[in-house]
KEZA-560738 format. One record per atom (N, C-alpha, C): residue in three letters; x, y, z. Coordinates in Angstrom, 3 decimals. Layout:
N
     r         px         py         pz
   ALA          X          Y          Z
...
END
This chain:
121
     r         px         py         pz
   UNK    318.091    195.612    125.463
   UNK    317.210    194.874    124.581
   UNK    315.765    195.166    124.975
   UNK    314.978    195.564    124.001
   UNK    313.557    195.835    124.209
   UNK    312.741    194.682    123.625
   UNK    311.579    194.467    124.195
   UNK    310.599    193.546    123.632
   UNK    309.282    194.286    123.477
   UNK    308.663    194.092    122.343
   UNK    307.377    194.719    122.040
   UNK    306.427    193.614    121.584
   UNK    305.258    193.558    122.199
   UNK    304.295    192.503    121.876
   UNK    302.973    193.089    121.419
   UNK    302.300    192.316    120.597
   UNK    300.964    192.680    120.128
   UNK    300.103    191.424    120.207
   UNK    298.916    191.555    120.807
   UNK    297.981    190.430    120.942
   UNK    296.870    190.553    119.915
   UNK    296.346    189.389    119.553
   UNK    295.174    189.345    118.689
   UNK    294.388    188.085    119.000
   UNK    293.149    188.076    118.577
   UNK    292.243    186.968    118.855
   UNK    291.726    186.409    117.546
   UNK    291.443    185.120    117.560
   UNK    290.745    184.522    116.431
   UNK    289.899    183.362    116.924
   UNK    288.829    183.115    116.179
   UNK    287.908    182.017    116.468
   UNK    288.125    180.968    115.387
   UNK    288.206    179.708    115.801
   UNK    288.423    178.653    114.815
   UNK    287.953    177.318    115.359
   UNK    287.678    176.409    114.431
   UNK    287.251    175.058    114.783
   UNK    288.298    174.064    114.296
   UNK    288.287    172.890    114.916
   UNK    289.200    171.832    114.502
   UNK    288.754    170.504    115.102
   UNK    289.432    169.455    114.703
   UNK    289.321    168.162    115.356
   UNK    290.721    167.805    115.828
   UNK    290.809    166.833    116.705
   UNK    292.130    166.431    117.193
   UNK    292.112    164.943    117.491
   UNK    292.993    164.200    116.870
   UNK    293.111    162.769    117.086
   UNK    294.108    162.551    118.222
   UNK    293.607    162.087    119.364
   UNK    294.455    161.896    120.532
   UNK    294.017    160.666    121.300
   UNK    294.828    160.240    122.242
   UNK    294.558    158.987    122.946
   UNK    293.805    159.172    124.259
   UNK    293.573    160.409    124.671
   UNK    292.822    160.686    125.890
   UNK    291.798    161.766    125.568
   UNK    290.678    161.770    126.263
   UNK    289.590    162.714    125.969
   UNK    289.246    162.691    124.482
   UNK    289.165    161.478    123.939
   UNK    289.009    161.334    122.492
   UNK    287.633    161.718    121.969
   UNK    286.564    161.430    122.717
   UNK    285.217    161.626    122.181
   UNK    284.985    163.070    121.728
   UNK    285.227    164.018    122.596
   UNK    285.027    165.422    122.235
   UNK    286.062    165.934    121.254
   UNK    287.269    165.420    121.340
   UNK    288.348    165.897    120.468
   UNK    288.161    165.490    119.018
   UNK    287.586    164.317    118.799
   UNK    287.392    163.842    117.431
   UNK    286.249    164.555    116.718
   UNK    285.305    165.115    117.489
   UNK    284.214    165.892    116.894
   UNK    284.721    167.300    116.567
   UNK    284.118    167.893    115.577
   UNK    284.461    169.281    115.264
   UNK    284.051    170.145    116.447
   UNK    284.982    170.922    116.943
   UNK    284.716    171.827    118.059
   UNK    285.551    173.084    117.863
   UNK    285.207    174.145    118.577
   UNK    285.885    175.416    118.363
   UNK    286.424    176.023    119.637
   UNK    287.288    177.002    119.437
   UNK    287.916    177.725    120.541
   UNK    288.035    179.199    120.171
   UNK    288.129    180.012    121.196
   UNK    288.614    181.382    121.040
   UNK    290.090    181.337    121.378
   UNK    290.911    181.694    120.421
   UNK    292.353    181.690    120.602
   UNK    292.836    183.114    120.826
   UNK    293.753    183.275    121.763
   UNK    294.445    184.539    121.950
   UNK    295.890    184.287    121.540
   UNK    296.383    185.096    120.647
   UNK    297.764    184.955    120.185
   UNK    298.526    186.233    120.514
   UNK    299.816    186.078    120.724
   UNK    300.683    187.227    120.971
   UNK    301.984    187.002    120.227
   UNK    302.407    188.000    119.479
   UNK    303.707    187.946    118.810
   UNK    304.612    188.981    119.468
   UNK    305.877    188.614    119.611
   UNK    306.844    189.485    120.295
   UNK    308.036    189.734    119.387
   UNK    308.455    190.982    119.368
   UNK    309.619    191.431    118.610
   UNK    310.640    191.940    119.614
   UNK    311.916    191.617    119.381
   UNK    312.986    192.069    120.282
   UNK    314.056    192.801    119.490
   UNK    314.713    193.749    120.156
   UNK    315.807    194.482    119.527
   UNK    315.973    195.849    120.153
   UNK    316.639    196.701    119.420
   UNK    316.874    198.074    119.850
   UNK    316.038    199.024    118.991
   UNK    315.458    200.032    119.592
   UNK    314.669    200.993    118.807
   UNK    315.533    201.704    117.767
   UNK    314.922    202.025    116.651
   UNK    315.581    202.807    115.618
   UNK    315.902    204.184    116.187
   UNK    317.130    204.672    116.037
   UNK    317.473    205.968    116.632
   UNK    316.677    207.146    116.056
   UNK    316.231    207.048    114.831
   UNK    315.485    208.143    114.218
   UNK    314.025    208.134    114.644
   UNK    313.369    206.970    114.542
   UNK    311.938    206.893    114.860
   UNK    311.679    206.656    116.341
   UNK    312.652    206.065    117.027
   UNK    312.455    205.699    118.424
   UNK    311.634    204.432    118.606
   UNK    311.318    203.762    117.499
   UNK    310.470    202.564    117.552
   UNK    311.280    201.314    117.256
   UNK    310.927    200.256    117.954
   UNK    311.473    198.938    117.658
   UNK    310.915    198.451    116.321
   UNK    309.612    198.604    116.166
   UNK    308.903    198.342    114.914
   UNK    307.649    199.213    114.946
   UNK    307.264    199.709    113.824
   UNK    306.043    200.510    113.759
   UNK    304.860    199.581    114.029
   UNK    304.079    199.872    115.054
   UNK    302.945    199.015    115.406
   UNK    301.924    198.920    114.277
   UNK    301.826    199.936    113.456
   UNK    300.932    199.875    112.300
   UNK    301.362    198.778    111.340
   UNK    302.660    198.671    111.120
   UNK    303.177    197.613    110.253
   UNK    302.949    196.243    110.891
   UNK    303.240    196.128    112.193
   UNK    303.043    194.862    112.889
   UNK    301.577    194.443    112.841
   UNK    300.674    195.380    113.055
   UNK    299.246    195.070    113.001
   UNK    298.814    194.609    111.603
   UNK    299.411    195.182    110.566
   UNK    299.049    194.764    109.207
   UNK    299.525    193.341    108.939
   UNK    300.665    192.970    109.461
   UNK    301.157    191.598    109.308
   UNK    300.300    190.625    110.115
   UNK    299.879    191.052    111.294
   UNK    298.974    190.222    112.103
   UNK    297.650    190.032    111.368
   UNK    297.122    191.077    110.770
   UNK    295.854    190.985    110.038
   UNK    295.969    189.981    108.891
   UNK    297.111    189.953    108.242
   UNK    297.332    189.002    107.141
   UNK    297.269    187.559    107.655
   UNK    297.924    187.295    108.786
   UNK    297.926    185.948    109.361
   UNK    296.554    185.612    109.938
   UNK    295.945    186.580    110.587
   UNK    294.616    186.354    111.173
   UNK    293.612    185.943    110.108
   UNK    293.710    186.522    108.931
   UNK    292.802    186.187    107.831
   UNK    292.907    184.698    107.472
   UNK    294.069    184.115    107.622
   UNK    294.278    182.697    107.317
   UNK    293.616    181.802    108.369
   UNK    293.541    182.288    109.627
   UNK    293.101    181.454    110.750
   UNK    291.693    181.749    111.262
   UNK    291.254    182.980    111.195
   UNK    290.010    183.388    111.847
   UNK    288.782    182.813    111.151
   UNK    287.892    182.224    111.948
   UNK    286.655    181.609    111.464
   UNK    286.932    180.586    110.363
   UNK    287.947    179.772    110.615
   UNK    288.345    178.708    109.685
   UNK    288.246    177.361    110.377
   UNK    288.206    176.324    109.570
   UNK    288.344    174.950    110.044
   UNK    289.831    174.643    109.937
   UNK    290.517    174.662    111.073
   UNK    291.978    174.584    111.091
   UNK    292.522    173.320    110.443
   UNK    291.747    172.243    110.445
   UNK    292.185    171.002    109.806
   UNK    292.458    171.215    108.316
   UNK    291.868    172.261    107.728
   UNK    292.018    172.531    106.299
   UNK    293.036    173.630    105.982
   UNK    293.692    174.194    106.998
   UNK    294.665    175.266    106.754
   UNK    295.964    174.650    106.239
   UNK    296.324    175.019    105.033
   UNK    297.527    174.503    104.380
   UNK    298.777    174.816    105.200
   UNK    299.558    173.799    105.503
   UNK    300.829    173.993    106.200
   UNK    300.742    173.959    107.712
   UNK    299.543    173.858    108.276
   UNK    299.400    173.851    109.732
   UNK    299.655    172.474    110.327
   UNK    299.182    171.448    109.665
   UNK    299.248    170.104    110.243
   UNK    298.170    169.948    111.290
   UNK    298.393    169.066    112.244
   UNK    297.435    168.864    113.324
   UNK    297.253    170.176    114.077
   UNK    296.003    170.539    114.350
   UNK    295.699    171.869    114.908
   UNK    295.935    171.922    116.415
   UNK    297.167    171.685    116.820
   UNK    297.557    171.821    118.226
   UNK    298.009    173.259    118.466
   UNK    298.038    173.667    119.731
   UNK    298.514    175.030    120.004
   UNK    300.016    175.135    119.724
   UNK    300.739    174.034    119.833
   UNK    302.160    174.043    119.470
   UNK    302.328    174.315    117.973
   UNK    301.538    173.607    117.159
   UNK    301.624    173.817    115.714
   UNK    301.136    175.203    115.309
   UNK    300.155    175.746    116.026
   UNK    299.724    177.116    115.736
   UNK    300.854    178.109    115.988
   UNK    301.606    177.928    117.074
   UNK    302.763    178.797    117.331
   UNK    303.760    178.716    116.177
   UNK    304.096    177.494    115.763
   UNK    305.055    177.305    114.668
   UNK    304.540    177.878    113.359
   UNK    303.248    177.720    113.103
   UNK    302.643    178.228    111.877
   UNK    302.723    179.748    111.819
   UNK    302.348    180.404    112.908
   UNK    302.395    181.870    112.940
   UNK    303.832    182.354    112.771
   UNK    304.769    181.684    113.425
   UNK    306.183    182.041    113.250
   UNK    306.574    181.949    111.774
   UNK    306.244    180.833    111.134
   UNK    306.604    180.648    109.730
   UNK    305.957    181.697    108.834
   UNK    304.737    182.104    109.153
   UNK    304.032    183.101    108.349
   UNK    304.625    184.500    108.500
   UNK    305.236    184.784    109.671
   UNK    305.652    186.154    109.970
   UNK    307.160    186.395    110.004
   UNK    307.957    185.365    110.189
   UNK    309.372    185.625    110.477
   UNK    310.139    186.297    109.347
   UNK    309.743    186.080    108.099
   UNK    310.448    186.730    106.993
   UNK    310.041    188.195    106.820
   UNK    308.865    188.568    107.321
   UNK    308.376    189.928    107.106
   UNK    308.410    190.803    108.357
   UNK    308.691    190.208    109.512
   UNK    308.705    190.971    110.763
   UNK    310.094    190.870    111.392
   UNK    310.928    191.881    111.187
   UNK    312.277    191.847    111.755
   UNK    312.240    191.780    113.283
   UNK    313.077    190.928    113.846
   UNK    313.183    190.828    115.296
   UNK    312.152    189.935    115.953
   UNK    311.275    189.307    115.160
   UNK    310.283    188.399    115.743
   UNK    311.017    187.332    116.550
   UNK    310.631    187.152    117.808
   UNK    311.374    186.227    118.682
   UNK    310.489    185.309    119.509
   UNK    309.169    185.510    119.495
   UNK    308.282    184.647    120.282
   UNK    306.862    184.725    119.748
   UNK    306.172    183.598    119.883
   UNK    304.747    183.511    119.569
   UNK    304.078    182.764    120.709
   UNK    302.964    183.289    121.178
   UNK    302.209    182.652    122.257
   UNK    300.792    182.405    121.746
   UNK    300.263    181.236    122.086
   UNK    298.862    180.915    121.823
   UNK    298.236    180.522    123.152
   UNK    297.067    181.087    123.434
   UNK    296.371    180.774    124.676
   UNK    294.897    180.534    124.385
   UNK    294.337    179.548    125.092
   UNK    292.893    179.321    125.086
   UNK    292.461    179.472    126.540
   UNK    292.072    180.686    126.894
   UNK    291.776    181.004    128.297
   UNK    290.663    180.149    128.889
   UNK    289.636    179.852    128.108
   UNK    288.498    179.106    128.636
   UNK    288.896    177.728    129.148
   UNK    289.913    177.135    128.521
   UNK    290.354    175.808    128.967
   UNK    291.678    175.855    129.719
   UNK    292.263    177.041    129.861
   UNK    293.499    177.189    130.633
   UNK    294.748    176.745    129.909
   UNK    294.694    176.597    128.588
   UNK    295.840    176.118    127.811
   UNK    296.657    177.289    127.288
   UNK    297.984    177.120    127.317
   UNK    298.876    178.174    126.822
   UNK    300.164    177.540    126.334
   UNK    300.666    178.010    125.209
   UNK    301.941    177.545    124.673
   UNK    302.735    178.763    124.213
   UNK    304.028    178.784    124.521
   UNK    304.909    179.873    124.091
   UNK    306.080    179.257    123.330
   UNK    306.342    179.770    122.144
   UNK    307.497    179.386    121.341
   UNK    308.448    180.579    121.333
   UNK    309.662    180.382    121.848
   UNK    310.690    181.437    121.863
   UNK    311.911    180.914    121.117
   UNK    312.635    181.824    120.496
   UNK    313.872    181.443    119.814
   UNK    314.840    182.606    119.840
   UNK    316.082    182.285    119.615
   UNK    317.132    183.321    119.592
   UNK    317.236    183.872    118.183
   UNK    317.487    185.145    118.081
   UNK    317.676    185.787    116.768
   UNK    319.137    185.914    116.492
END
């Protein structure tokens, strides 16, 4: 079993209603997000590729357009702009078009936050 990952970055703002650290969270604030999508499987015997990275990058660009330089509170289908919901959102946006998609990671390096969503295919 092979795994192939591709990382991308996006900048976005949001608010967050929470019971701790509420003052800053309730105000509009932004982050640099690093995302990684992972595909698992066996390489195609003819091409030798698990997935053509050009195709994967085009699917990432489609999702990035929805998230990059956006106010995440207004992104349809995202819900509360948590890193957990971002993982689920990216999965939902890509799983029908990216065969073998098996994990999504979101990281905010500046604050040390990271979430990984993995599932079995």
